[in-house]
N, C-alpha and C positions, 0 to 999 in steps of 0.2 A: 587311576584317575577317569572318571566317566566323561569321555569325549562324544559330543553329539555327533551324528552323522552328518554328512553334507545335506543329505535328503531332509533330514529331521530340523537343521538349520533354516533352510529355505522354507520349509512348512511353518516354522515359527515366524519367519520375517513376512510370509504371506498372511498369516493370522494377524500380526502387528498392522499390517497394512490395512486388513479388513476392519481391524478395531480403530482404526484412526479416526478422529472426529473432524468431519469436514465441515467448515464454516460456510464456504460457497462451492457450488459445483457447475462448472461450465460444461456443456454438452453441444458439440457440433456448431460452434459459435463460428459464424461467419459474418462479416461486415462489408459492406458496398457503400462506396462513394460515388453515387450516379451509377455509371456502368462499369466503374473500376472497382474490382474486387480487393479488398487490404487484407482480410483475414479468412483462412480456409480450413472450416470443420475444427477449429480448436476445441480438444477436450482437455479440461485442466481442473483439477480440484484443489481448493485453498485450505490448508489445515488450521484448525483453531488455535490460537494462541501461539502461532508460528509465523516467524519472517519467510516471506517466499519472494525470492528475487527474480525479475524477469530481465534476462539479458539477450544481447544480439546487436548485430550491426544496424545503423542508423536506417530507419524506414523498413524495419523487418516486422512490424505490428505490434511490438511490446506495449507502447503506449496505448495504441487503438484498443488492445484486449483491457488494458488496466480501465480505460474510460468506459467499457462495457459494464464493469462491475458496479458503477452506480449511475449508469445512464447519461455520463456527461455528453456522450456521442449525440444524444437528442437534441443538442443544442446547435449541431451541426447540420446545414441545409443539405437535402439529397444524402443523407447518411441513413443506411438501413440495417438494421441487425436481425439475423436470424439464428435458430438455434434456441438453447434453453440456459438461463442461469437462475440457480436459486440461491437465497439467504436463508440459512436453515432450510424450512420446507417452502418458503415462499419464492414463487416465481416471480422475479423483480420485472420482468416485462408483461406481468399480466396488466389487462387494462384497468383493473380496478386497484393497482398499486398507487399510493400516494406517491409521488417522486419527491417531493419536499421532505417527506418522513424518510423515505429510502435514503437520501444524501444526509440525514442526521444520522442513520444508523451506518451508512458507509462514508465516512468522511474523506476528504481529499486536500492533501498538500502538494502544491504545484512546484514546478522547475524553480521559477523565480519567486522570490518573497513576495507576497501581495498583501500587506496589512491593509485595512480599511484607513481613509485619512481621518482617523477619529483617535480618542485618548486610548491607551492602552487597556485601560478598565472598559471602554465600549466595545473594544475589539472582540473583547472575551464575552462580555454580556449580551452581545447582540443575538447570538444564537439561541441561548438559554431563554431570552425575552420573547422571541418569536414563536418558540416552542412551547412556552408556558412552564419552564421547568423551575422557576423561583415563586414563592408566594408573597415574598417581601424583599426589602432591600438587605436584610441581613443573610437571607437565604442566598442573594445574588453576591453578596461580598465574599461568601464562602465558596461558592461556585467558580468565582474568578481568583480566589486565593489557590483554591485546589487544583485548578487548571493550569495555574503559572507554576506551582509547584512540582507539577507532574512533568511540565516542559523544562523543568530545571532553569527558570527563569525568575522565580519569585524574589530571591535575595537581590538580584540584579535591578529589579525594577519597582519594588515594593514602595519606594519613596517617590516614585515617579507615576504612579497610576493615571495622574489625569493630564500627562503630557501626550503628545502624539507619538502613536506607533511607529510613524514613518521617520521619527527621529533616531531610532535604534540603528545599530550596527545591522550589515546584512545578515550575520549569524543569528543575532538576537531577533530581528524580524523574523526568520523562518521558524525559530522557536516560538514566537509569538503566534504564528501561523498554526503550528503544531497545537499549541495551548488553545486556541481558537476552535480546532477540530475536536479536542478533547472534550471541551465545554458542555457539548451537548451529547454526552455519554454515548459516543458511537460504539459499534462492535467491532467495525472492521476501519482500519485507516490505510487508504492508498496514498503512496508518496511516487511522485513522477519526477526522477532525477532531483531529489530534493537538495542535493549538496552540491550540484554541478556550478552554481553560482557563487559558493562559498570558498573561503580560504581553508588550508589545512586544519588551523586551530578549531575554527567553527564547525567544519566538517567532523571532526574528531568529537565535538560534544553532541552534534545531532546523532552520530552513530552510537554514542553511548546512551543517549536518549531513547534510540530505537531498541536498545538490549533491554532497558528498563520497563518500556511500553509494554514489550511483548507478554509479560505477566498478566496483563489485563485485556490487551487487545489482539486482534488478528491483523497481520500487516502484510501488504503487498507493495513492494518496491520496484520501481523500473530505475535499472542504474547502467551507465556506460561503463563504469569502472569494475573491472574483474576483482580488483583487490577489495573494493568495497562490498560485493556481493559474497565474496569468500569470507569477510570480516563480520557482517551483520545478519547474513540469512541461514536458515536451517535447510531450507529447499531451494533449488535453483532450477527455472525452466527457461530453454533455450529456443529462441524465436529466430527463423530465418526465411526470407521472403513470402512472409504472411503465414507461415506455417509454424505449428509447435513442433521442433525438432526431437525433444526429449525433456523430461523432468525427472529429476531425483533428489536424493540426499546433497546437499551443497559439497561435502567431502567428496563424495564419489564423482560428482560433476567435474570437479576440478582436478581429480586424480586418474580418474579410470573412466571417462565418458563412453557411452554406448555407440555414439554417433560420431562418425569422422568429422562432419562439419562443426560439432560442438569441440572437439580437440583442435581443429583448425583455428577456430575463433580464438579460443583461450590462448592458443600459442603465437597469436597476432599474426596469422597468415592472411586472414582478410579482415574487414570491419572498417 
């Protein structure tokens, strides 16, 4: 039997890493809120069609970094971001970048479900309408149905499309928000603790949906749940005190992390 040497295995792994297709690249990303520094020179690459989980204790910078990826931090007064983040080859902090278009390419699902106080149909159609993605009502109907199908919600709401989205259950509202993000055909979906307000059954549905969406989208998820990170992601990045501690395959991070801080956090010694 032809066994590869350890050096050959390492070389193959290095080559695989070099061949990895990165959708977003963050280089030396730092964030300041006034004089306070919240992120310190973070270098993190997000792989295409992969779920990357950001973990770490409260206040460690994981949500701050996530918001850098579609410039949500722009909405916070006195917030300043330095370094460089690219989406494909586009520097997303370039002054010529259209932020509205960026947020269509990099959609976001928040911690608490936040459907618009409009009908289910209008929740989905709003984005495609302002971005001019539908030529007529038939096109829009198709986008709405396809988006709800992708979010695993179509069969539950197809006879209630003109009822208010706020009348849905919490889990359904969160899947409606995911459908709303998907409706504008994003390339990346950011999720900031999307299941923290949901019960276990609704959480399982959203996690199943994340698995299915990975075939078509790149996903970055912030989660406080170690079990969730282990279930849904292929890559995991550990943050602590505003620094990226390490990033690796999820299996390795949870069984044999390189940094003692990761080990201690996963074992529940702090957090």
